[in-house]
C-alpha positions as CSV (number, residue, x, y, z in Angstrom):
1,X,-32.7,24.1,-7.9
2,X,-29.7,26.3,-7.7
3,X,-28.1,26.9,-4.6
4,X,-27.1,30.7,-5.7
5,X,-30.0,32.8,-7.6
6,X,-29.1,33.9,-10.9
7,X,-29.6,37.1,-10.0
8,X,-26.9,37.0,-7.5
9,X,-24.3,35.5,-10.2
10,X,-24.9,37.9,-12.9
11,X,-24.9,41.2,-10.5
12,X,-21.8,40.2,-8.7
13,X,-23.6,42.0,-5.8
14,X,-23.8,38.9,-2.7
15,X,-25.9,41.2,-0.7
16,X,-28.8,40.5,-3.5
17,X,-28.8,36.8,-3.4
18,X,-31.4,36.8,-0.5
19,X,-32.5,40.3,-0.5
20,X,-30.7,41.2,3.1
21,X,-28.4,44.0,4.1
22,X,-26.6,41.9,6.5
23,X,-24.5,39.0,6.0
24,X,-25.0,35.2,6.7
25,X,-21.7,34.5,7.8
26,X,-18.3,36.4,8.9
27,X,-15.1,35.5,9.4
28,X,-13.0,37.6,11.6
29,X,-9.5,37.8,13.4
30,X,-8.0,35.9,10.4
31,X,-4.6,36.4,8.5
32,X,-6.0,36.3,5.0
33,X,-4.3,36.0,1.5
34,X,-7.0,36.7,-0.9
35,X,-4.5,35.6,-3.8
36,X,-6.4,38.6,-5.6
37,X,-2.9,40.1,-6.7
38,X,-1.2,39.3,-9.9
39,X,0.9,35.9,-10.5
40,X,4.6,35.8,-9.9
41,X,7.3,36.0,-12.6
42,X,8.2,33.0,-14.0
43,X,11.2,32.4,-11.8
44,X,8.6,32.8,-8.6
45,X,9.4,36.7,-7.7
46,X,6.0,38.1,-6.4
47,X,4.2,40.5,-8.4
48,X,4.5,44.3,-7.9
49,X,0.9,44.5,-6.3
50,X,1.5,41.6,-4.4
51,X,1.3,41.9,-0.4
52,X,5.3,41.5,0.4
53,X,6.9,43.7,2.9
54,X,10.7,43.5,3.8
55,X,10.7,40.0,1.9
56,X,7.7,38.7,4.0
57,X,4.2,37.9,3.2
58,X,1.5,39.9,5.1
59,X,-2.4,39.7,5.2
60,X,-4.3,41.7,2.6
61,X,-7.3,41.4,4.8
62,X,-8.4,40.2,8.7
63,X,-12.1,39.6,7.9
64,X,-14.5,38.2,5.2
65,X,-18.3,38.6,4.9
66,X,-20.7,36.2,3.0
67,X,-24.0,36.6,1.7
68,X,-26.1,34.1,-0.2
69,X,-22.9,31.9,-0.8
70,X,-21.1,34.3,-2.2
71,X,-18.2,36.9,-0.7
72,X,-20.0,40.3,-0.2
73,X,-17.0,42.1,1.9
74,X,-13.2,41.6,2.1
75,X,-11.7,44.2,4.9
76,X,-10.9,45.0,8.7
77,X,-12.3,43.2,11.5
78,X,-14.5,46.7,12.2
79,X,-15.7,47.1,8.7
80,X,-16.9,43.6,8.7
81,X,-18.3,43.1,11.8
82,X,-20.4,46.3,11.4
83,X,-22.2,44.6,8.8
84,X,-23.6,41.5,10.9
85,X,-27.0,41.5,12.1
86,X,-28.7,39.3,14.5
87,X,-29.0,36.0,12.6
88,X,-25.5,36.6,11.1
89,X,-22.9,33.5,12.1
90,X,-19.7,34.7,13.0
91,X,-16.7,32.9,13.0
92,X,-13.5,33.8,15.3
93,X,-10.6,32.6,13.4
94,X,-8.1,33.2,16.5
95,X,-5.5,34.7,14.2
96,X,-5.4,31.8,11.9
97,X,-5.0,31.6,8.0
98,X,-7.3,32.2,5.6
99,X,-7.0,31.0,2.0
100,X,-8.9,30.5,-1.0
101,X,-10.4,26.8,-0.9
102,X,-8.0,23.9,-2.0
103,X,-8.8,22.5,-5.1
104,X,-7.2,19.2,-6.2
105,X,-7.2,19.1,-10.0
106,X,-6.6,15.2,-10.2
107,X,-8.0,12.5,-7.9
108,X,-10.1,9.6,-7.7
109,X,-12.3,10.0,-4.5
110,X,-14.7,7.2,-5.2
111,X,-11.4,5.0,-4.1
112,X,-11.2,6.5,-0.8
113,X,-13.7,4.1,0.9
114,X,-12.6,1.2,-0.5
115,X,-9.0,2.0,0.6
116,X,-10.1,2.5,3.9
117,X,-11.6,-1.1,3.9
118,X,-8.6,-2.5,2.3
119,X,-5.4,-4.3,3.4
120,X,-3.0,-1.7,3.3
121,X,0.4,-2.2,2.3
122,X,2.0,1.3,1.7
123,X,5.5,1.4,2.3
124,X,5.7,-2.6,2.2
125,X,8.9,-4.0,0.4
126,X,8.8,-7.3,1.3
127,X,6.4,-10.3,0.1
128,X,6.9,-11.5,4.0
129,X,5.4,-8.6,5.4
130,X,2.5,-8.4,2.5
131,X,1.7,-11.8,3.7
132,X,1.7,-11.5,7.4
133,X,-0.9,-8.4,6.5
134,X,-3.1,-10.3,4.1
135,X,-3.2,-13.4,6.0
136,X,-4.2,-11.1,9.5
137,X,-7.0,-10.1,7.3
138,X,-8.2,-13.7,5.9
139,X,-8.3,-14.7,9.6
140,X,-11.2,-12.1,10.3
141,X,-13.0,-12.9,6.9
142,X,-15.6,-15.7,6.1
143,X,-14.6,-17.9,3.6
144,X,-15.2,-16.8,-0.1
145,X,-15.6,-13.1,0.6
146,X,-13.3,-11.2,-1.3
147,X,-9.8,-9.7,0.5
148,X,-8.7,-6.7,-1.3
149,X,-5.4,-4.7,-0.9
150,X,-3.6,-1.9,-2.0
151,X,-0.6,0.8,-2.1
152,X,2.6,-1.7,-2.5
153,X,4.6,0.7,-4.9
154,X,5.1,-1.2,-8.4
155,X,7.9,1.1,-9.2
156,X,9.8,-0.2,-5.8
157,X,9.0,-3.4,-6.8
158,X,9.6,-3.5,-10.3
159,X,12.6,-5.4,-10.1
160,X,11.2,-8.2,-8.1
161,X,7.5,-8.3,-9.0
162,X,5.5,-11.1,-7.2
163,X,3.6,-14.2,-8.6
164,X,0.6,-15.8,-7.1
165,X,2.1,-18.6,-5.6
166,X,3.1,-18.0,-2.0
167,X,-0.5,-15.7,-1.8
168,X,-2.3,-18.6,-3.2
169,X,-0.8,-20.9,-0.5
170,X,-1.6,-18.5,2.2
171,X,-5.0,-17.6,1.3
172,X,-6.8,-20.7,-0.6
173,X,-10.3,-20.1,0.5
174,X,-10.5,-16.1,-0.4
175,X,-10.3,-14.6,-3.4
176,X,-7.3,-11.7,-3.1
177,X,-6.6,-8.9,-5.2
178,X,-4.1,-6.3,-4.0
179,X,-3.6,-3.2,-6.1
180,X,-0.3,-1.2,-6.6
181,X,0.2,2.5,-5.1
182,X,-0.4,4.1,-8.4
183,X,-2.9,1.6,-10.1
184,X,-0.6,0.4,-12.7
185,X,-0.3,-3.2,-11.1
186,X,-2.3,-5.7,-9.8
187,X,-1.6,-9.1,-7.9
188,X,-3.9,-11.8,-6.9
189,X,-4.1,-15.1,-5.9
190,X,-5.3,-18.3,-7.7
191,X,-8.9,-18.0,-6.1
192,X,-9.6,-14.7,-7.5
193,X,-8.4,-15.8,-11.0
194,X,-10.6,-18.7,-10.7
195,X,-13.5,-16.6,-9.1
196,X,-13.2,-14.3,-11.9
197,X,-12.5,-16.8,-15.3
198,X,-9.1,-15.6,-15.8
199,X,-7.1,-18.6,-17.8
200,X,-3.9,-19.1,-20.0
201,X,-6.9,-18.1,-22.8
202,X,-7.8,-15.2,-21.9
203,X,-6.1,-12.5,-23.7
204,X,-3.9,-9.4,-22.9
205,X,-6.1,-5.9,-23.5
206,X,-4.7,-3.3,-25.4
207,X,-2.0,-1.6,-23.5
208,X,-2.0,-4.1,-21.0
209,X,0.0,-7.3,-19.8
210,X,-1.2,-10.3,-18.2
211,X,1.9,-11.7,-16.7
212,X,2.1,-15.6,-18.0
213,X,4.8,-18.3,-16.8
214,X,6.6,-20.6,-19.7
215,X,3.3,-22.9,-19.6
216,X,1.4,-19.7,-20.7
217,X,-0.8,-19.8,-17.2
218,X,-1.0,-16.5,-15.5
219,X,1.2,-15.9,-12.9
220,X,-1.3,-13.7,-10.8
221,X,0.2,-10.2,-11.9
222,X,-1.5,-7.8,-14.1
223,X,0.4,-4.8,-15.7
224,X,-0.9,-1.2,-16.8
225,X,-4.3,-1.7,-18.6
226,X,-4.4,-5.2,-17.7
227,X,-5.7,-4.1,-14.2
228,X,-8.9,-3.4,-15.9
229,X,-9.5,-7.1,-16.6
230,X,-9.7,-8.0,-12.7
231,X,-11.6,-5.0,-11.8
232,X,-14.3,-5.7,-14.4
233,X,-14.5,-9.1,-13.4
234,X,-15.1,-8.3,-9.8
235,X,-19.0,-8.5,-8.7
236,X,-20.7,-5.6,-9.7
237,X,-21.9,-2.7,-7.1
238,X,-25.0,-1.1,-7.0
239,X,-25.7,2.7,-7.4
240,X,-26.3,2.9,-3.8
241,X,-22.7,1.7,-3.8
242,X,-21.5,4.4,-5.9
243,X,-23.2,7.2,-4.1
244,X,-22.1,5.8,-0.7
245,X,-18.2,5.5,-1.9
246,X,-18.8,9.0,-3.6
247,X,-20.0,10.7,-0.6
248,X,-17.4,9.0,1.9
249,X,-14.6,10.1,-0.7
250,X,-16.0,13.9,-1.1
251,X,-16.7,14.2,3.2
252,X,-13.0,13.3,3.5
253,X,-11.4,15.6,1.0
254,X,-13.7,18.4,2.7
255,X,-12.0,17.3,6.0
256,X,-8.8,17.8,4.3
257,X,-9.5,21.4,3.3
258,X,-10.3,20.8,0.0
259,X,-13.5,22.6,-1.9
260,X,-13.5,21.1,-4.6
261,X,-11.8,18.5,-6.9
262,X,-11.4,17.1,-10.3
263,X,-12.3,13.3,-10.7
264,X,-9.7,12.4,-13.6
265,X,-11.7,9.2,-15.3
266,X,-15.4,9.5,-14.3
267,X,-17.1,6.4,-15.3
268,X,-21.0,5.9,-15.8
269,X,-21.6,4.6,-12.4
270,X,-19.6,7.6,-11.0
271,X,-21.4,10.0,-13.2
272,X,-24.8,8.7,-12.1
273,X,-23.9,8.7,-8.4
274,X,-22.7,12.3,-8.6
275,X,-25.7,13.5,-10.4
276,X,-27.9,11.9,-7.6
277,X,-26.1,13.6,-4.7
278,X,-26.2,17.0,-6.4
279,X,-29.9,16.6,-7.0
280,X,-30.6,16.0,-3.7
281,X,-28.1,19.1,-2.7
282,X,-25.7,16.4,-0.8
283,X,-22.7,17.4,-2.7
284,X,-20.2,18.8,0.5
285,X,-17.7,20.1,-2.4
286,X,-17.4,20.9,-5.9
287,X,-16.7,18.3,-8.2
288,X,-15.1,18.8,-11.9
289,X,-15.8,15.8,-13.8
290,X,-13.6,14.1,-16.4
291,X,-15.1,11.9,-18.3
292,X,-13.2,8.4,-19.0
293,X,-12.1,8.3,-22.6
294,X,-12.7,4.5,-22.4
295,X,-16.1,4.8,-20.9
296,X,-17.8,4.9,-24.6
297,X,-21.1,4.4,-23.5
298,X,-21.0,7.7,-21.0
299,X,-18.8,9.6,-23.6
300,X,-21.4,9.1,-26.3
301,X,-24.2,10.2,-23.9
302,X,-22.6,13.4,-22.8
303,X,-21.2,14.5,-26.4
304,X,-24.8,14.5,-27.3
305,X,-25.7,16.6,-24.2
306,X,-22.5,18.8,-24.3
307,X,-20.4,20.0,-22.1
308,X,-22.1,21.8,-18.6
309,X,-21.4,24.9,-17.0
310,X,-24.1,26.0,-14.3
311,X,-22.2,27.6,-11.4
312,X,-24.7,26.7,-9.2
313,X,-24.5,22.9,-9.0
314,X,-21.7,21.4,-7.6
315,X,-21.0,18.9,-10.3
316,X,-19.9,20.1,-13.7
317,X,-18.7,17.5,-16.5
318,X,-17.0,19.3,-19.4
319,X,-13.8,17.3,-19.6
320,X,-12.6,14.1,-20.6
321,X,-9.9,11.8,-19.4
322,X,-7.7,10.2,-21.8
323,X,-4.5,7.6,-21.5
324,X,-2.0,7.7,-23.5
325,X,0.9,5.5,-22.2
326,X,1.7,3.4,-19.3
327,X,3.7,4.0,-15.9
328,X,7.3,4.7,-15.1
329,X,7.3,2.7,-12.3
330,X,6.3,-0.5,-14.2
331,X,8.1,0.6,-17.4
332,X,4.9,1.2,-19.0
333,X,5.9,5.0,-19.6
334,X,6.7,5.2,-23.8
335,X,10.2,6.7,-24.0
336,X,12.1,8.1,-26.8
337,X,15.1,6.0,-25.7
338,X,15.5,2.7,-23.9
339,X,14.9,2.6,-20.4
340,X,18.4,3.0,-18.9
341,X,18.0,0.0,-16.5
342,X,16.1,-2.3,-19.4
343,X,18.0,-2.1,-22.7
344,X,15.6,-2.7,-25.7
345,X,12.5,-1.3,-23.9
346,X,10.7,1.9,-24.2
347,X,7.1,1.2,-22.7
348,X,3.8,1.6,-24.9
349,X,1.8,4.5,-25.8
350,X,-1.0,5.4,-28.5
351,X,-3.1,3.2,-30.0
352,X,-1.1,0.0,-28.2
353,X,-2.4,1.5,-25.0
354,X,-6.2,1.9,-25.9
355,X,-5.8,5.8,-26.9
356,X,-8.6,6.5,-29.5
357,X,-7.3,9.7,-31.4
358,X,-10.8,10.2,-33.2
359,X,-12.9,9.5,-30.4
360,X,-11.3,12.4,-28.4
361,X,-10.8,14.5,-31.1
362,X,-15.0,14.3,-31.2
363,X,-15.2,15.1,-27.8
364,X,-12.9,18.4,-28.3
365,X,-15.1,19.1,-31.2
366,X,-18.2,19.0,-29.3
367,X,-17.1,21.5,-26.4
368,X,-15.0,19.3,-23.8
369,X,-11.9,20.3,-22.4
370,X,-9.2,17.2,-22.9
371,X,-6.7,16.2,-20.2
372,X,-4.4,13.4,-21.6
373,X,-2.4,11.4,-19.2
374,X,1.2,11.2,-20.4
375,X,4.3,10.2,-18.5
376,X,7.2,9.4,-20.6
377,X,9.1,11.8,-22.9
378,X,7.7,9.7,-26.2
379,X,4.5,9.9,-24.5
380,X,4.2,13.3,-23.8
381,X,5.7,14.2,-27.5
382,X,3.1,12.0,-29.1
383,X,0.6,13.7,-26.7
384,X,1.7,17.0,-28.2
385,X,1.7,15.9,-31.8
386,X,-2.0,14.8,-31.5
387,X,-2.7,18.1,-29.9
388,X,-1.0,20.1,-32.7
389,X,-3.2,18.1,-35.4
390,X,-6.5,18.8,-33.7
391,X,-5.6,22.0,-33.5
392,X,-4.5,22.6,-37.3
393,X,-8.1,20.8,-38.2
394,X,-10.0,22.6,-35.3
395,X,-8.5,25.6,-34.1
396,X,-11.3,26.6,-31.8
397,X,-10.6,23.7,-29.4
398,X,-7.4,25.7,-28.7
399,X,-9.4,27.7,-26.4
400,X,-10.5,24.7,-24.0
401,X,-7.5,24.9,-21.6
402,X,-6.3,21.1,-22.7
403,X,-4.6,19.3,-20.4
404,X,-1.6,17.1,-20.0
405,X,-1.9,14.9,-16.8
406,X,1.2,14.2,-15.1
407,X,3.5,15.7,-18.1
408,X,6.0,13.9,-16.1
409,X,9.1,13.0,-18.2
410,X,9.5,15.9,-20.9
411,X,12.5,16.4,-23.6
412,X,14.2,19.5,-23.5
413,X,13.0,20.5,-26.7
414,X,9.1,20.1,-25.8
415,X,8.8,22.4,-23.1
416,X,8.2,25.2,-25.5
417,X,5.4,23.2,-27.1
418,X,3.4,23.2,-24.1
419,X,3.3,26.7,-24.1
420,X,2.7,27.2,-27.9
421,X,-0.2,24.8,-27.7
422,X,-1.6,26.9,-24.5
423,X,-1.8,23.3,-22.4
424,X,-2.0,23.1,-19.0
425,X,0.7,20.8,-17.1
426,X,-1.3,19.0,-14.2
427,X,1.3,17.5,-11.9
428,X,1.5,15.9,-8.3
429,X,4.3,16.8,-6.0
430,X,3.7,14.0,-3.9
431,X,4.8,11.6,-7.3
432,X,8.3,13.3,-7.1
433,X,8.6,12.9,-3.6
434,X,7.7,9.1,-3.9
435,X,9.5,8.4,-7.5
436,X,12.9,10.0,-6.8
437,X,14.3,6.7,-5.3
438,X,14.0,4.8,-8.5
439,X,13.1,7.3,-11.0
440,X,16.6,8.0,-12.2
441,X,17.4,4.2,-12.5
442,X,14.4,4.3,-15.0
443,X,15.8,7.7,-16.7
444,X,19.4,8.0,-16.5
445,X,21.5,10.9,-15.1
446,X,20.8,13.2,-18.3
447,X,17.0,12.7,-18.8
448,X,15.9,12.6,-15.3
449,X,16.4,16.4,-15.5
450,X,13.3,16.8,-17.5
451,X,11.4,15.0,-15.0
452,X,8.9,16.4,-12.7
453,X,10.2,19.8,-14.0
454,X,7.8,22.0,-12.6
455,X,10.4,25.2,-12.7
456,X,11.2,24.6,-16.5
457,X,7.4,24.5,-17.1
458,X,7.0,28.1,-15.4
459,X,10.1,29.4,-17.0
460,X,8.6,28.6,-20.4
461,X,5.2,30.2,-19.6
462,X,3.1,26.9,-19.5
463,X,0.3,26.9,-17.0
464,X,0.5,24.3,-14.3
465,X,-2.2,23.0,-11.6
466,X,-1.1,20.8,-8.5
467,X,-2.6,17.6,-7.4
468,X,-2.5,14.4,-5.6
469,X,-3.9,11.5,-7.9
470,X,-5.3,10.3,-4.7
471,X,-5.2,7.8,-3.8
472,X,-1.9,7.2,-5.7
473,X,0.0,9.3,-3.3
474,X,-1.3,11.1,0.0
475,X,-3.7,13.8,-0.7
476,X,-2.8,16.0,2.5
477,X,-2.4,19.5,1.4
478,X,0.4,20.2,3.5
479,X,2.4,17.4,1.9
480,X,1.6,18.4,-1.6
481,X,2.3,21.9,-0.4
482,X,5.7,20.9,1.6
483,X,6.9,18.4,-1.4
484,X,6.5,21.6,-4.1
485,X,8.9,23.8,-2.2
486,X,11.1,21.1,-0.8
487,X,11.5,18.9,-3.7
488,X,12.0,16.0,-0.7
489,X,10.2,13.0,0.5
490,X,8.4,13.5,4.1
491,X,11.9,12.5,6.0
492,X,13.7,15.3,4.6
493,X,15.6,13.3,2.0
494,X,17.4,14.5,0.0
495,X,19.2,17.3,2.1
496,X,18.9,20.7,-0.1
497,X,15.9,18.7,-2.4
498,X,16.0,16.5,-5.3
499,X,16.8,18.8,-8.5
500,X,16.1,21.3,-6.0
501,X,16.2,24.0,-8.9
502,X,13.1,22.9,-10.0
503,X,11.5,23.5,-6.5
504,X,8.4,26.1,-6.3
505,X,8.2,29.1,-3.9
506,X,5.4,29.0,-1.3
507,X,3.3,31.3,-3.5
508,X,3.4,29.4,-6.6
509,X,2.6,26.0,-4.7
510,X,-0.2,27.8,-3.0
511,X,-1.7,29.4,-6.7
512,X,-1.0,25.6,-8.1
513,X,-3.5,24.4,-5.4
514,X,-6.1,27.0,-5.8
515,X,-6.1,29.8,-8.5
516,X,-4.2,27.7,-11.2
517,X,-6.7,24.7,-10.6
518,X,-9.6,26.6,-10.7
519,X,-8.8,28.2,-13.9
520,X,-7.7,24.4,-15.1
521,X,-11.4,23.7,-14.3
522,X,-13.1,26.5,-15.9
523,X,-13.9,28.1,-12.8
524,X,-11.5,30.7,-12.1
525,X,-14.3,33.5,-12.5
526,X,-16.2,31.8,-9.3
527,X,-13.3,30.5,-7.1
528,X,-9.8,30.4,-6.6
529,X,-9.5,33.9,-4.7
530,X,-11.5,35.5,-2.3
531,X,-13.0,38.5,-4.0
532,X,-16.5,40.4,-3.7
533,X,-18.7,38.2,-6.0
534,X,-17.2,35.0,-6.2
535,X,-18.2,31.9,-4.1
536,X,-17.1,31.5,-0.5
537,X,-15.1,28.6,-0.8
538,X,-12.6,29.2,1.6
539,X,-10.3,27.0,3.8
540,X,-9.0,28.3,7.2
541,X,-5.5,26.4,8.3
542,X,-3.3,26.8,11.5
543,X,-0.2,27.1,9.5
544,X,1.1,30.5,7.7
545,X,1.7,28.7,4.6
546,X,3.4,32.0,2.7
547,X,5.9,32.4,5.7
548,X,7.1,29.0,6.9
549,X,10.5,29.1,8.8
550,X,11.4,25.9,7.2
551,X,9.3,23.9,4.7
552,X,8.9,20.7,7.2
553,X,6.9,23.4,9.3
554,X,4.0,22.5,6.7
555,X,3.8,18.9,7.6
556,X,2.3,19.9,10.8
557,X,-0.4,21.9,9.6
558,X,-4.2,21.3,10.3
559,X,-7.1,22.1,8.5
560,X,-9.4,24.1,11.0
561,X,-12.6,24.7,8.8
562,X,-13.8,24.3,5.0
563,X,-16.4,26.7,3.4
564,X,-18.0,25.7,0.4
565,X,-20.3,28.4,-1.3
566,X,-20.8,30.0,2.3
567,X,-21.8,26.7,3.7
568,X,-19.6,25.4,6.5
569,X,-18.7,21.3,5.6
570,X,-15.9,20.9,8.0
571,X,-15.2,22.4,11.4
572,X,-12.5,21.1,13.2
573,X,-11.6,23.9,15.4
């Protein structure tokens, strides 16, 4: 049963939703940034109707009323409090900052619970430290039980990739798999290879490499699509396991201030879990499902049913996520010219990486938005050529707000093509902050200028949406905003920002996690701004995200309240 009545949705008058003349919920004494003004110019200059006075952002209201899950009034404290009834829940924001709910437009929330249980290898740069952490976990784990870890940066390790030898000697009795930070590499011990049946006879999958020694025997390292060989061979999870993982991940995101996310790569098990949670009204935040193009069973199922759009339900599946090339860190991204640090090598893409043009095009024709993972400049160019071919034959699919996920390295000639094709560039500020230490080594000083190029996209009129690609990067919204406006890592390096001309203004960064993410998920008519008739998806924070004295002040921000459809899903005050 839908949470919001169809009458209220059609009328846009929230007070009709429950037949009452007073709100269910009020937030007052807030600095409210509704974002219900025009987009800034391409150089970041605020619109003429933006609430800016003497170069400083000002609140355009102080209170919000919510009725039947929808915003029913936006105005001053006096105006809104006068509407309250005896049963109205009133929240004093204590002068803090209320913004439209944050949306992470490329996430993998099902990975958060396993990550919480895994051996944490983020920031680890030596095999000795990996072995210390893993053996510490193994000592408290019964023999034969699986030990999983993750977070080692495949980009930082690319010139010294590990193998199974020392890991196997240290952990002979437990199968161990250590996944990399961005998921494009996995490192296993011999016991894991034995348990999964992976031998010298196991073929490399399309778009992946099982690294082998001179004798053809796997070394324990799996790159790009080959990581799925390990994942698929692990003991299967039940529906209850997937439901628990989904609930944990979404509750974590609610505590982090997110009112919605786009799950980029929904497989059948994830799909079933989301349906079960939504059917029982147990989804804490909105989930926009991007069906994994490699899951042919689910693809066929949803293609027959067609894309959904029922705003009263929190789970929508109306998009497809496909991969065109590999990652830059392990040199799988497809480049037009050789890698600067590996002559003769250009990565892998297209059919060689498992991209099925016909199947993806069929989903577009069936009405689904498509988001295609493209990292290298050749991968992005070939992705553009794919869209051009499909648009030429089926011009109606241009209106689907199709996306390029990451759009990480783009040739100067191709930015304008994104705009001409009405594509959205779905990008991750944290990736820039984390990759900058080695990205220029891969690309060279000229080609790197087209990498993580947010301002260049804006200058060409290309729509942006920002996200974390969790668990590949820290999903803390304040880190995302900070990276977007500073072009530095958490330690403030480099001073002045890495290719600082590509930085966003605070308004652009905020919009890229709210209004623009809502548009990328076809929900901008219902969320993304704080306006009467829209869902009351709201986030209260303790830092003025539009008026920070220095970007580093953002890193100290805290989420105080998360509201989804008028329901408080997290209260951290």
